[in-house]
N, C-alpha and C positions, 0 to 999 in steps of 0.2 A: 504492499499500500504507500510505504514513503517514496520508492521508488517512481511510482505513478504520479504523486503528488510534487514531485521536483518539477516535472515537466509539464505540470498544467499549468505557469506561466506563460513559458516558449510559445506555447501551444495556441493561449488567448492573444499574444504579442502577434506569431503568425496569421492565425485564422481573424483573428475580429474577434467582436460576440458571436455567441452559440449559435443567433436566429440563422445566421447565413451559413451554417453549417451542418445541421441537424437534420435529422434522417424524417422528420412527421411530413415533411410534405412527400415525400417519395413514396413512404410506407403508404399514406392516404390514396394515392394515386394506384398501388399497386392495390390495394385494396375494394379500390373502384373497380378496376378488371377484372378484379378477381369474383366480384361478386356478376358480373354480366358473363362469366364462363364457369360459373359456380358448378353446372350440370353436365361440364364436358371435361373427356377422360383425361387432356393434356393441358392444363392450365397453364405452363410454361409457352408453348408455340400458341395459345389463344393470345395470350399478352403482346406476344410480337405481333399476332397478326393486328389488334386493335392498336397498338402503336403505329403498324406501317399506316393504318388508314387516318389515322390521327397527322401523321407527315403528308400523305396524301391529299389530304383538307387542306392542310399549312398551306402548302406549297400550290393549290390552286385561290386558295385565299390571296393570296399575292398579286395576283392578275384579275382579281374583280375592280370594276369601277363603280365610284359613286354606294360602294357600300360599306359601311363604317365598320374594321377589320381591326385586331391587336395591333395592327403594323402600323396603321393611320389614324387612330383613332388620338387624340390629344393625350397629353400624360394626367397623371390623377392632379398633380398640385400643377396644372398647367399656367405658365407666367404669361404668358403671350408674347415670348419670344423677341428678339431684340427690334427697336425700330428704327427708321429709316433718317432717323433726324441724325443730323451731324455733331451737335455739342450733346460730350457725353452724357450729359444731366436727364438731359432729354432721352437719351437713345436707351437707358434702363430699362429690364424684360421685368416687370413686375407687374402684377395685375388683385388689386385689392379687393376685400370683398365684406361683406355685415353691414350693420349698422355698428354706430359708437357706442357706448355705455349712457346710461341718463345722465342730462347733467353736464355733458361735456361740451365745453363752447374753444372758439377760437379766436383770441383777440388780435387787436391789430399788434401788438408788441410781439405775440406769438410768431403772425406773420415774419417781422421784422427778423427778429432770431432766427427763425428757417430757411429765410430766404438769404442771410448773411452766410449761413454754411451752405447752402445751396453755392455761393459765389464763390466762395472760399474752396471748393473741392470739385469743380469746374478747371480742369486740365487746360482747355482753351485762351481761358482770360487769364492765366500766372502773370502773364506779361504786364496786363493793366495792374493788377492786384500790385505787383513788384515797384510798376514806377510811381503808383499815387503812396505807397505807402514812406518812397524816398525822398518824394515832395515832402510828406508829413516829417519825415524826419528833419529837413531842412528848415523848418515853418516852426517847430513847436518843439517844446522843451524834452528829454526823452521820456520824461515819467507822463506824459500825453500823448506820446504819439500813438500808442495802440488804439485808446480812445478815441482820438479826430480822424485814426484812420477808420477805423469801423463806423463813423456818425455820418463822416464824409465822402466815403469810397462809392456808394451808390449812386447819386445824383452825381457825381465826377464822371462815373463809367458811362451813365446816361446821357449824359453832354458828351462826351468822348465817340459815342457810336451815333451820334446825331450828327456830329460833324462830320465824320467817316460819311454819312448817307449825304450830305450836302454837298460833298467834294466827290461823289461817285466812285468811291475809293474800292478796290477789287476785295479790300480786307472786309467790306460790309455784307453782311446778310441779315432776313428778316428774324434769324433766331436769334442771333447775336442781341437782335434790337429787343425783340422779344424778352429774352431773359434780365437785359439791363433794366426796363420797364416796370419788371417785377412783377411778382402775382396778383390776377386781381382778386381772387377768393379762394377758401380752401374748401374740400371737402374730408370728411372723417370719415373712418372705418374700424372696424373691429378684427381685422384680419387681412391679409396678404400670401400670396403665391411668389415667390421671387428664387431663382437661382432654383426651380425643381422642389422647393421646399415650401411646406405650409408653418406660419407666424400665426398667432393667436394674440389679442392683447390679453393681458393680465387676467382683467375681470371675469373676460368671458373662458378664458381656459382653467381659471379656478374650480369652474361647475364641473368640468369634466375628469375621467379618472387618467387622462392622458396630458402633455405636458409641451406645448407649443410656441411658448412665452420668452423663454430665454435668449439671449441676444450677448452675441462676444464678436468684439472688435478688437483686431489685432493694432498695437501701438498707436500712436498719432496722440494729440493732447501735451500737456506738458512734456513728456517723453516717452519716443519712439520703442522704449524699451516696456511702457506698462500696457497689460493689455486691459481692455475693458470689460466687463462683464455689469448685464444689469437686464431687467425684464419689459417687454415691448409693454406701452400704457395706449398708443393709440398710434394709429397709420393715419398719415397725413398726405393728402394731395393736394400739391399745389398747381394753381389751374392758372397759365400764363393766357398773354393774347393768342389767336390762333389754334387753339385749342393743344396749346404746349402743354405738356403736365411734371409734375416731377415726386415721385412718390419717397415719402420721407418716413423715421421710424422717430416714436416722440418714446422715449425711455427713461427708465427710474433704474442712473446708474449706482451703483456699489460702492464705495471708497476703495480703489484697491491701488493706492500709493504705497511702494512697501517701504516706503522712509516714515510713515505714521504709523505708529504701534495701535495693532488693534484693528487694523484692513485687512490683512489678507493672513493665511499661515499657511505653511507647506509641511505636510507631514508623510515622510516615506512618498513623496513624488507626487502627493495628491494636494491639490490646491482647495483651501477653502476660504470663501468670501463671507464677510460680517453683513447680511443685510440689514441690520440696523444701522447701519451708516451708509448715508448716501453721497454725491458729490455731483458736480455740473449741473445744479437743479436748475440754474437759469441757462441754462445751454444743452438742452437736452434730445438735440434731434441729430440725427444721420440719415444719410443717403440708405434705402431699403436694399439696394443690390450690396452693400459694405456689410449685413450683418451674416451671421451666421449663427446657426442653432444652436444651443447648450443645452444641458438637463441639469437641475439641481436636485442634490439629495441630501436628507437632514445628516447634520452630523453632530450627534450628539456630545462624543468625545470631547469636540469644542467648546459648546455650550450652547444656551438659548440663539437662536438668530443665525448660526452658523451652517452653511451650506457648502457642500462641495461639489467642485464645479467640474460634469463629465460632458466632454466635448465629443461632440458627435461627428462620425465620418458616414458619408451619404454615400452610399455604394450598394450595387446589386448585388446578388445571391453568390455569384462566383468572383468578385474582384478580389483579389488577393494583393495588399501594398507592396511597396515595391521596397529591396535591400534599403536604402536611404532614409526611406518614411520611416522603417523599423527602427533605424539607428538613430531619426531625429526622437522620434516618440520613447526611446528606452532611456535619451539623455535630458529628459525633459525634470 
């Protein structure tokens, strides 16, 4: 027994969660086939015959037109696919759904905070952001640079795009103008399919026996070495002119700054976060496609409010991680 237990961690590392490799689906399939040939003398041959029929029907189904088959129907968590827009923030693949919780509102300040995050995470306008920040450094004391940059950039950016339009500059585009103009309104939702994964807002998720509200974003913020862990509270769809849109997650972020005591704990390679301590309460938004899904498990050893973070690896039944992925995982 001891010899078997020694190999279990390595087996879990190589093969991943047990549901990707257990035999229950195969046994159930064989059971159904055996039922259909119960009265036959050679069940093995009948199983092969049934499987050949299945393969034949599958082959024929691939050539049927205008018929929904397993090969052409949308995925269960269909996110709509990538859009044709040129700006990355408008091109993300995400599909919100569901009504928001009661009492949910979205103020003008929420709109400005969310739009500021969109501007700072649009790769195509990084040059504008850098130019304006350098201007603020020349015009204001160092302790006011960040504040003035945030306050004045949106209007300066809109004025700059209008100048491009009036001069018929080849760098002007309607998408760029609509982004600079800012969002017109916002719609709120309680769920979203993004990157083939279903996310649910915390209030809706708490009513279910499953968990789909955990959110993880690597790096960023005060330090690129700090990972962000939180729970989704609201899905926000910012609507811009000409039906352009940006899907965002409003999250409750847990304090994961390792320099502050009582924020995170690591025990035998397992990371635990304190859900009683939050940060970035005034800046809770991310782009929906930045999020990866995680699960929180109670950590009674650490105390009340502490939860172990379990990262999810979304893969199919037969996917096996590469050697370099195993090395990275084992050193965390």
